N, C-alpha and C positions, 0 to 999 in steps of 0.2 A: 519135649521139654522146652523148646523155644516157640513162641506163637508167633505165625507167620504176619499176623495181622497188626501186631504191634508196631508203633511208630518208632523209628529210629532215633535213638537217643534216650527213650524212654526206660525208666528202671523197673524192672519187673521183679518181685518177690518169687523166688522159687520155694524157699521152706523157710519158716520162722524157729528159732530157738531161744532158749533161756526165757520163757514165759514171754515170747516177743520182741526182747529186747536186743536180740541178735538175728541177722538175717544172711541167708545166702541168696544172692542178686544177680541179674545179668542186666548188661546194658551193650546195645549195639552201637559201635562207634560210626559215626557218620562218615558216607562216601565222599562228601564235599567238606571244605571248611574242617576238616579234624583237627583239633589243637593240639593233639597228643600222638598223631601218627608220625611215624618216623624217630620218636623219643622211646628211650629205653624205661622201663618200669622204675629202675631206680632213681632216675631223674625226675618222676612225676612229684608233684606236691599233692600228696592225698591226704585225706582227713586222718586225724588219730584212730586208731582201732580197724581201721580199713585195709584189709590184703587182699590183694588181686591172685586168685588162686589157678585160674586156666584161662585159657582163650580158645574158641572155637572160631578155627579158619580154613575154611575151604573143606568143610565136614570133619575136620581133624581136630581132635583135641590136644592142646598143647599146655603142659606145665608152666608155670609163669616162674622166671628168675629174675634178679636184677636186671640182668642183661638183655632180657626178652625185650624185643622193638615191636610197637603197635602199629597195625596198619589198618586203613580204611575198610570198613565192614566187618572188622573183629567183633564178634562177641566176648565180652568180658565178663567173667564169673568171678563175685568177689564175696567175701565175708565181712560184714561189717555191723556196726552198731545201728539199729533202725534210726536213731536221732542224726545219724551221719549219712544218710542216704541221698539226700539233696546236695550236699557238699561233695559226695563222692560223683554224683552226675554232673555237677558244674566242673570238677575236675578233670573228667575224661570228655566232656563234649562242650564246655563254656556255655552250656546253658542251663 
């Protein structure tokens, strides 16, 4: 499911839904200069219609809740409108 050769911080579409208007995507958080690391999901300024669903951390899948803290290197799985993918990437990586 996760492509090893992808650059950290890139957003990858895992599947598209609703005729391509919605997508399940993944973003790997950077290991240095991580703007959201140590923050709880509830404190993030995420775009409208973006929901963080799960994290992959140390080969373990973690269901995301408002009090879930993000760590460097986490792979974030999110459900979002495709038009908000770039905003989601900026919110999670600062890029």
